[in-house]
PAPA-944535 format. One line per 10 residues: their letters; for each residue x, y, z of C-alpha. Coordinates in steps of 0.1 Angstrom, whole numbers, plus 5000, padded with zeros to 4 digits. Example, Ala and Ser with C-alpha at 12.3 -4.5 7.8 and 13.67 -1.06 7.14 Angstrom:
<sites>
AS	5123/4955/5078 | 5137/4989/5071
</sites>
This chain:
<sites>
MTPEPTIERQ	3285/2816/7941 | 3275/2788/7919 | 3304/2779/7896 | 3299/2782/7858 | 3291/2748/7843 | 3319/2734/7823 | 3317/2725/7786 | 3320/2688/7795 | 3291/2691/7820 | 3269/2709/7795
SSDANARRPR	3277/2683/7769 | 3268/2655/7793 | 3235/2671/7802 | 3226/2674/7765 | 3235/2638/7758 | 3213/2627/7788 | 3183/2639/7769 | 3191/2615/7739 | 3181/2579/7737 | 3207/2559/7756
VRRSLARIFF	3216/2537/7727 | 3223/2566/7704 | 3245/2583/7731 | 3264/2551/7737 | 3272/2548/7700 | 3284/2585/7699 | 3306/2579/7729 | 3324/2550/7711 | 3338/2575/7686 | 3337/2609/7703
GTTEQRVEAV	3336/2603/7741 | 3363/2601/7768 | 3380/2568/7777 | 3356/2562/7806 | 3326/2570/7783 | 3340/2546/7757 | 3342/2518/7783 | 3306/2525/7793 | 3295/2526/7757 | 3313/2493/7749
AIAILILAGV	3297/2477/7779 | 3262/2489/7769 | 3269/2477/7733 | 3279/2443/7746 | 3247/2441/7766 | 3227/2452/7736 | 3244/2427/7713 | 3240/2399/7739 | 3202/2407/7741 | 3199/2409/7703
GWWTWSGVKQ	3220/2378/7699 | 3198/2358/7724 | 3166/2372/7709 | 3179/2362/7674 | 3190/2328/7686 | 3157/2321/7703 | 3137/2334/7673 | 3157/2314/7647 | 3156/2283/7669 | 3119/2286/7673
SVENARRGYV	3115/2291/7635 | 3137/2261/7627 | 3118/2240/7652 | 3085/2250/7638 | 3097/2243/7602 | 3110/2209/7612 | 3078/2202/7631 | 3058/2209/7601 | 3082/2190/7578 | 3083/2157/7598
RALLDAKVAS	3045/2160/7606 | 3036/2164/7569 | 3057/2135/7559 | 3044/2113/7587 | 3008/2123/7579 | 3014/2113/7542 | 3027/2079/7552 | 2998/2073/7576 | 2973/2084/7549 | 2989/2060/7523
LEVWVSAKRA	2987/2032/7548 | 2950/2038/7556 | 2941/2040/7519 | 2959/2006/7513 | 2943/1990/7544 | 2908/2003/7534 | 2911/1987/7500 | 2925/1954/7513 | 2898/1952/7541 | 2871/1957/7515
EAERWAAAPD	2886/1928/7495 | 2886/1905/7525 | 2850/1914/7532 | 2841/1904/7496 | 2858/1870/7499 | 2842/1864/7534 | 2807/1872/7520 | 2811/1849/7489 | 2784/1822/7493 | 2807/1793/7483
VASAVRALEA	2835/1804/7507 | 2810/1809/7536 | 2795/1775/7529 | 2829/1757/7531 | 2838/1775/7563 | 2805/1767/7579 | 2810/1730/7571 | 2845/1730/7586 | 2835/1751/7616 | 2806/1727/7624
AARAGASRDT	2830/1697/7621 | 2855/1714/7644 | 2827/1721/7669 | 2817/1685/7668 | 2852/1674/7678 | 2869/1666/7645 | 2906/1660/7648 | 2933/1679/7629 | 2937/1651/7603 | 2899/1649/7598
LAAAPAQARF	2896/1686/7592 | 2926/1686/7569 | 2911/1657/7548 | 2876/1671/7547 | 2862/1678/7512 | 2852/1713/7524 | 2889/1719/7531 | 2899/1712/7495 | 2869/1733/7483 | 2881/1762/7506
ARLLAPAVAT	2916/1760/7492 | 2904/1760/7456 | 2880/1789/7462 | 2906/1811/7478 | 2934/1802/7453 | 2926/1833/7432 | 2928/1856/7462 | 2964/1845/7467 | 2975/1838/7431 | 2965/1873/7418
DPERVAANAV	2988/1891/7442 | 3025/1881/7446 | 3027/1895/7481 | 2998/1873/7494 | 3008/1841/7510 | 2979/1826/7529 | 2941/1824/7535 | 2927/1810/7568 | 2895/1807/7587 | 2896/1809/7625
DRTGRIVAAR	2866/1800/7647 | 2856/1816/7679 | 2879/1794/7700 | 2909/1806/7680 | 2912/1773/7661 | 2922/1774/7624 | 2894/1754/7608 | 2903/1761/7572 | 2936/1770/7555 | 2953/1770/7521
APAQVGFTVG	2983/1755/7539 | 2969/1722/7553 | 2998/1719/7578 | 2983/1748/7598 | 2947/1734/7600 | 2937/1725/7635 | 2962/1747/7654 | 2950/1774/7677 | 2963/1809/7673 | 2980/1827/7702
KSMQADLAPV	2962/1848/7728 | 2975/1880/7713 | 2961/1870/7679 | 2928/1860/7694 | 2926/1895/7710 | 2933/1910/7676 | 2904/1889/7661 | 2879/1898/7688 | 2865/1928/7670 | 2860/1906/7639
FGGESRFLAP	2836/1884/7659 | 2819/1917/7668 | 2812/1924/7632 | 2842/1945/7621 | 2868/1938/7594 | 2903/1944/7607 | 2939/1949/7596 | 2962/1928/7619 | 2997/1941/7622 | 3025/1916/7617
RPEAERLPDA	3034/1895/7648 | 3062/1870/7654 | 3051/1836/7643 | 3058/1823/7678 | 3030/1846/7691 | 3006/1838/7662 | 3009/1800/7662 | 3028/1790/7694 | 3024/1752/7687 | 3029/1751/7649
KDAFERPVTW	3061/1739/7633 | 3055/1750/7597 | 3054/1788/7604 | 3061/1815/7579 | 3098/1826/7578 | 3089/1862/7569 | 3066/1886/7587 | 3030/1885/7576 | 3001/1911/7578 | 2965/1899/7579
FAAPVRDPDG	2932/1913/7567 | 2903/1896/7585 | 2866/1898/7579 | 2836/1880/7596 | 2821/1849/7580 | 2784/1845/7588 | 2759/1816/7587 | 2725/1820/7568 | 2710/1835/7600 | 2736/1863/7601
KIIAALEIGS	2755/1848/7630 | 2793/1852/7629 | 2809/1818/7630 | 2845/1825/7619 | 2870/1851/7608 | 2884/1848/7573 | 2921/1859/7572 | 2940/1868/7541 | 2978/1871/7547 | 3004/1892/7528
YADVRFARIL	3041/1893/7534 | 3048/1924/7555 | 3081/1931/7538 | 3065/1939/7505 | 3037/1965/7503 | 3034/1972/7540 | 3071/1978/7543 | 3071/1998/7510 | 3043/2021/7522 | 3063/2028/7554
APPAEFTLPE	3096/2031/7536 | 3115/2064/7539 | 3104/2089/7512 | 3126/2096/7482 | 3145/2125/7498 | 3155/2103/7527 | 3173/2079/7504 | 3198/2105/7492 | 3234/2099/7505 | 3234/2131/7525
SSGDVYAFDR	3201/2124/7542 | 3197/2108/7577 | 3159/2103/7577 | 3142/2071/7588 | 3106/2059/7589 | 3094/2027/7607 | 3066/2010/7625 | 3067/1993/7659 | 3043/1975/7682 | 3033/1980/7718
NGLLLTTSRY	3064/1962/7731 | 3087/1984/7711 | 3095/1957/7686 | 3105/1970/7651 | 3079/1958/7625 | 3095/1972/7593 | 3129/1974/7578 | 3157/1997/7590 | 3182/2019/7572 | 3207/2010/7599
REALRAAGVL	3205/1972/7592 | 3242/1968/7585 | 3252/1989/7615 | 3229/1968/7637 | 3244/1936/7623 | 3280/1949/7628 | 3272/1959/7664 | 3258/1925/7673 | 3222/1936/7677 | 3209/1919/7645
PPNARTAAFN	3216/1882/7642 | 3239/1874/7612 | 3213/1851/7596 | 3184/1876/7599 | 3170/1886/7566 | 3154/1918/7580 | 3154/1940/7611 | 3117/1934/7615 | 3109/1913/7647 | 3147/1912/7654
VRLRDPGVDL	3152/1947/7669 | 3137/1964/7699 | 3137/2002/7701 | 3160/2004/7731 | 3183/2034/7738 | 3218/2018/7736 | 3235/2048/7752 | 3263/2047/7725 | 3264/2052/7688 | 3261/2016/7674
REHPAPSDLA	3275/2028/7641 | 3309/2032/7659 | 3307/2010/7690 | 3296/1974/7697 | 3263/1970/7715 | 3266/1973/7753 | 3263/1940/7772 | 3232/1952/7791 | 3213/1964/7760 | 3184/1939/7767
ERGLTRLATA	3178/1956/7801 | 3179/1991/7788 | 3147/2012/7784 | 3130/2021/7751 | 3139/2053/7733 | 3121/2085/7742 | 3100/2084/7711 | 3089/2048/7716 | 3082/2054/7753 | 3061/2085/7746
AIANSRAAEA	3041/2067/7718 | 3034/2036/7739 | 3025/2056/7770 | 2999/2077/7750 | 2986/2048/7729 | 2954/2045/7749 | 2947/2082/7751 | 2910/2091/7744 | 2917/2121/7722 | 2934/2116/7688
EARRGELLEP	2957/2146/7693 | 2971/2130/7724 | 2981/2099/7703 | 3006/2119/7682 | 3035/2141/7690 | 3069/2155/7680 | 3102/2154/7699 | 3122/2184/7688 | 3148/2182/7715 | 3175/2158/7704
YRNYVGREVI	3174/2123/7718 | 3191/2090/7710 | 3173/2066/7686 | 3177/2028/7686 | 3212/2030/7671 | 3223/2057/7695 | 3222/2085/7670 | 3211/2120/7681 | 3178/2126/7663 | 3145/2145/7664
GAWQWLPEYD	3113/2128/7654 | 3075/2126/7652 | 3052/2097/7661 | 3016/2087/7658 | 2999/2057/7674 | 2972/2040/7653 | 2949/2023/7678 | 2928/2005/7651 | 2960/1987/7641 | 2977/1988/7675
IGVAIELAAS	3010/2000/7660 | 3030/2031/7661 | 3045/2049/7631 | 3076/2071/7635 | 3098/2094/7614 | 3132/2105/7626 | 3159/2129/7613 | 3194/2134/7626 | 3196/2165/7649 | 3228/2176/7632
EAYAPLHYLQ	3210/2177/7598 | 3177/2192/7612 | 3194/2220/7631 | 3223/2227/7608 | 3212/2263/7604 | 3216/2269/7641 | 3253/2259/7639 | 3259/2286/7614 | 3240/2311/7636 | 3263/2302/7665
VALLTLFGLL	3293/2309/7644 | 3277/2342/7633 | 3270/2353/7668 | 3305/2345/7680 | 3319/2364/7651 | 3298/2394/7660 | 3311/2395/7695 | 3347/2390/7682 | 3342/2420/7659 | 3325/2443/7685
VLAVGVALGS	3346/2473/7673 | 3329/2470/7639 | 3294/2468/7653 | 3284/2501/7639 | 3298/2493/7605 | 3281/2459/7605 | 3248/2476/7614 | 3252/2501/7586 | 3262/2473/7562 | 3232/2453/7572
TFSLARLDRE	3209/2482/7565 | 3224/2485/7530 | 3221/2448/7525 | 3185/2448/7535 | 3178/2476/7511 | 3195/2457/7483 | 3176/2425/7491 | 3144/2444/7491 | 3152/2459/7457 | 3162/2424/7444
VRQLGQYRIE	3129/2409/7455 | 3111/2436/7436 | 3133/2433/7405 | 3139/2398/7391 | 3161/2401/7361 | 3143/2423/7336 | 3110/2420/7355 | 3097/2445/7380 | 3073/2429/7406 | 3041/2447/7412
RKIDEGGMAT	3019/2425/7435 | 3012/2389/7445 | 2983/2373/7428 | 2983/2337/7439 | 3001/2312/7462 | 3004/2274/7460 | 3022/2246/7478 | 3056/2252/7463 | 3056/2287/7448 | 3040/2322/7448
VHRAVHALLK	3028/2339/7416 | 3032/2377/7411 | 3022/2402/7385 | 3052/2419/7370 | 3061/2442/7341 | 3091/2437/7317 | 3115/2467/7323 | 3119/2474/7286 | 3089/2460/7268 | 3064/2471/7295
RPTAIKILKP	3046/2438/7289 | 3025/2424/7318 | 3040/2392/7329 | 3032/2365/7356 | 3063/2356/7376 | 3063/2322/7395 | 3088/2322/7424 | 3098/2290/7442 | 3094/2293/7480 | 3128/2297/7498
ALATDEVIAR	3119/2270/7523 | 3117/2244/7495 | 3147/2257/7475 | 3171/2228/7478 | 3194/2221/7449 | 3174/2190/7440 | 3141/2208/7440 | 3155/2237/7420 | 3169/2213/7394 | 3135/2196/7392
FEREVVLASR	3117/2230/7389 | 3141/2240/7361 | 3133/2207/7343 | 3096/2214/7346 | 3101/2249/7330 | 3121/2234/7302 | 3095/2207/7295 | 3066/2232/7296 | 3084/2256/7273 | 3083/2230/7245
LEHPATVEIF	3046/2235/7242 | 3034/2260/7216 | 2996/2256/7214 | 2977/2289/7219 | 2956/2272/7246 | 2988/2265/7267 | 3002/2293/7288 | 3035/2305/7272 | 3068/2304/7292 | 3090/2335/7285
DYGRTRDGTF	3121/2331/7306 | 3135/2317/7339 | 3165/2324/7362 | 3178/2329/7397 | 3184/2359/7419 | 3218/2366/7435 | 3206/2348/7466 | 3196/2317/7447 | 3158/2323/7445 | 3145/2305/7414
YYAMEYIDGL	3117/2320/7393 | 3102/2318/7358 | 3082/2343/7337 | 3051/2334/7317 | 3023/2352/7299 | 2999/2371/7322 | 2963/2360/7318 | 2936/2386/7327 | 2906/2364/7332 | 2891/2339/7356
TLAQLVERDG	2896/2302/7363 | 2869/2276/7355 | 2865/2272/7393 | 2858/2310/7396 | 2834/2308/7366 | 2813/2281/7381 | 2814/2298/7416 | 2801/2330/7399 | 2776/2317/7374 | 2769/2281/7384
AQPVARTAYI	2765/2253/7358 | 2776/2262/7323 | 2756/2255/7291 | 2764/2225/7271 | 2776/2246/7241 | 2800/2266/7262 | 2813/2236/7281 | 2821/2218/7248 | 2837/2250/7234 | 2860/2253/7265
LRQVCESLRE	2869/2216/7268 | 2877/2213/7231 | 2904/2239/7236 | 2917/2222/7267 | 2919/2189/7247 | 2938/2206/7219 | 2964/2219/7244 | 2968/2184/7259 | 2969/2168/7225 | 3001/2187/7217
AHGKGLIHRD	3016/2178/7252 | 3007/2141/7249 | 3021/2140/7214 | 3054/2152/7228 | 3054/2126/7256 | 3043/2151/7283 | 3015/2144/7308 | 3000/2173/7328 | 2989/2152/7358 | 2971/2182/7375
VKPQNIMLCE	2942/2191/7352 | 2915/2208/7374 | 2892/2238/7372 | 2918/2260/7391 | 2944/2253/7364 | 2922/2262/7334 | 2917/2300/7327 | 2892/2317/7305 | 2900/2351/7290 | 2897/2375/7260
RGGEADVVKV	2926/2374/7236 | 2931/2391/7203 | 2895/2402/7200 | 2882/2367/7207 | 2861/2357/7237 | 2863/2326/7258 | 2899/2318/7250 | 2913/2290/7271 | 2947/2289/7287 | 2959/2257/7304
LDFGLIKDVH	2981/2266/7334 | 3006/2252/7358 | 3023/2222/7343 | 3038/2219/7378 | 3034/2181/7379 | 3043/2176/7342 | 3060/2143/7335 | 3081/2134/7305 | 3073/2097/7298 | 3103/2094/7275
ATDTRDITQY	3128/2105/7302 | 3133/2071/7318 | 3167/2081/7333 | 3153/2108/7356 | 3134/2107/7389 | 3099/2120/7391 | 3098/2158/7387 | 3083/2165/7421 | 3092/2149/7454 | 3058/2159/7467
ARLLGTPLYM	3037/2139/7442 | 3017/2124/7470 | 3010/2159/7486 | 3005/2178/7454 | 2977/2172/7429 | 2940/2174/7437 | 2924/2140/7448 | 2890/2151/7434 | 2905/2152/7399 | 2931/2124/7403
SPERVRDPAV	2924/2091/7385 | 2922/2059/7406 | 2956/2047/7394 | 2972/2081/7404 | 2956/2078/7439 | 2973/2044/7442 | 3006/2056/7428 | 3009/2094/7423 | 3039/2089/7400 | 3018/2073/7373
ADPRADIYAL	3023/2091/7339 | 2997/2081/7314 | 2975/2103/7291 | 2945/2084/7304 | 2950/2100/7338 | 2946/2134/7322 | 2915/2121/7303 | 2900/2110/7337 | 2906/2146/7350 | 2889/2161/7319
GAVAYYLLTA	2859/2140/7327 | 2858/2153/7362 | 2861/2189/7350 | 2833/2184/7325 | 2810/2170/7352 | 2818/2200/7374 | 2811/2225/7346 | 2778/2210/7336 | 2765/2204/7371 | 2783/2229/7394
KRLFDAPNEL	2788/2199/7418 | 2818/2180/7430 | 2822/2146/7414 | 2824/2130/7449 | 2812/2147/7481 | 2834/2134/7509 | 2839/2148/7545 | 2877/2143/7543 | 2905/2134/7520 | 2908/2098/7531
ELQRMVLDVK	2871/2092/7523 | 2875/2110/7491 | 2904/2088/7480 | 2883/2057/7489 | 2854/2070/7468 | 2877/2077/7439 | 2890/2041/7441 | 2858/2022/7448 | 2826/2043/7441 | 2813/2045/7405
APRASAGATQ	2812/2081/7393 | 2777/2095/7389 | 2764/2104/7355 | 2764/2140/7345 | 2728/2137/7333 | 2718/2126/7368 | 2736/2155/7385 | 2727/2183/7361 | 2695/2204/7360 | 2699/2210/7323
RIPPALDELI	2695/2184/7295 | 2728/2167/7287 | 2731/2152/7252 | 2735/2114/7253 | 2768/2116/7234 | 2783/2140/7259 | 2769/2121/7289 | 2783/2088/7276 | 2817/2104/7269 | 2820/2118/7304
ARCLEKDPAA	2810/2084/7319 | 2837/2067/7298 | 2863/2093/7309 | 2855/2085/7345 | 2859/2047/7343 | 2880/2032/7371 | 2899/2010/7346 | 2921/2031/7323 | 2916/2006/7295 | 2878/2014/7295
RPQRVEELIA	2884/2052/7290 | 2890/2070/7257 | 2927/2062/7250 | 2935/2096/7233 | 2922/2131/7236 | 2915/2130/7198 | 2884/2110/7207 | 2872/2138/7230 | 2879/2165/7204 | 2858/2146/7178
VFSALLREHP	2828/2144/7202 | 2831/2181/7213 | 2834/2192/7176 | 2802/2172/7167 | 2784/2187/7197 | 2794/2222/7187 | 2779/2216/7152 | 2746/2207/7169 | 2749/2232/7198 | 2771/2261/7185
WAQEVAARWW	2786/2286/7210 | 2784/2319/7192 | 2811/2346/7197 | 2784/2372/7201 | 2770/2354/7231 | 2805/2350/7246 | 2813/2386/7239 | 2782/2398/7257 | 2791/2377/7287 | 2825/2393/7289
QDYNAAREMA	2811/2428/7286 | 2788/2421/7316 | 2817/2404/7335 | 2841/2433/7329 | 2815/2459/7338 | 2808/2441/7371 | 2845/2439/7378 | 2850/2476/7373 | 2821/2484/7396 | 2836/2461/7423
AV	2869/2479/7419 | 2852/2513/7425
</sites>
């Protein structure tokens, strides 16, 4: 006879039909001792799996974030270097093509080819003429130090420094100049003087960069290379200097350039440590040319250099960069090292590198691993704590559930504002539509992205809000409030604009009539007039930051948005508001002086941007059509802006055409100096070409009807 199942057996069979995790949790509180041991073991395995999964996911996220961070900073440095090189090469080409300069070089090259001695070349009248002609090229820029002409044999046939005339440049320098004799202008990275002029005694004591361009005879044959030299420890070093956030005391970041032999070409933040360790000679002014990127095996900040340092291999980053320097594909000539390695002072770092084959140098950025992966340390502590508090696992899980619910509520409720939906996203923040809890007033909430929310960035963001809140003109978006959530998320509230940007307007309807353009831009100028009068510069005027709406029964009301790059020109004791001035801002609407130095704060930069916006409204075309940002920056710097009358299909009044052309002048002094000049011209145009409210109102009726149809 089959025995009657016991209560325990029936209970076990019932539990077997439940999910195993749920049964294990129940056994912790209600099971037998054996069942509790089994449940704890299962819980340990579950926590171990969750812990490993969490660790791997967070590690991957941190690595991806750091990869993007160091790559973005390195790309910005390389782009700045290329813009500078492009401008300097163009300048060398202009000097090489100057008829008087070419004539002097031809005479000296012919004399050298005929066997003239060094003394004969140095005393030749053409030599004095060459020095006199090139004097302005050196005198106008304090970083420039020399101007030479080198013939096809490598011999210096002309020089502003007579002591170098007649010497032959080294083989490495001749190899650098070979493309110049093929018709290209080149940037020549700094080399030790012993390599550049092996036989010369009067060499430069500081590193020098060279910009070389071909010199041609009347038949177009290249006879020499004109070189203009600049001290490498001035602009070249400044471009590749660590960004502002790397100069903070708590930062460990480093940026530098190096050659194919692993020789450091720029300065080093570890100069004093290298000097104390015996790597850098006591009398060396700079680490450039005096330090090779070798792995010392020890931290040179705490230990002297090992005796065999000269025999040690290069760091992992330098080795990878040099090994891939001749790769055919551009992507193979760049990379990131996210597993910690020792840098040239023996510090554990992560880094990114890029080899620039045109200049034959590598550029690197490095960050201490302890700083880069600090979040992982806290995660380790958290995971160990979880295992130590295994008996509270269920309570922690329940607490986490409540915490997640609270965080979700907090994200949807910021102070007195209830978030409804996201309406826009930018480089630093997201914008959401919200409603005030008591007033029920629609509001736009701008929330700083958590990944950027360092104390310094939040402080700068708060300063931007305070500056923007000083503005009261109706054409400027109004700031209501700002604050932080309990988890530190920074936000501010501003008036909600139900309309469309000028970019959307042109995309929808194409070029705008002269009357409407003048009506819109006069309001923009009135907004900027108040800001400029209070010492505030917008610095990001563009169609995307100017909205058109209906307000108070009036059509075509302008609102100037996003004073995110606002600058107080009177606050000389503060750093620039944004540490991303190079990455933020739109090059198409940036004035030439802001392309060169994004920190420029001058009303005339806003006036240039207004000219570019006016051109876009009247023509529905970009001011400069370039395939990439680098070429766009070059065009902003060097190419004369087209006339609006040439790009538009409608007739542009001469006064408006002339005003836009003046706004787009490369030289700030040639532009209107104050927005009042623009307001006067727009007001006169509106008297001749009025923009009636009836016409604007009909446009908005059609626009709102089309929007309602699209919503259905």
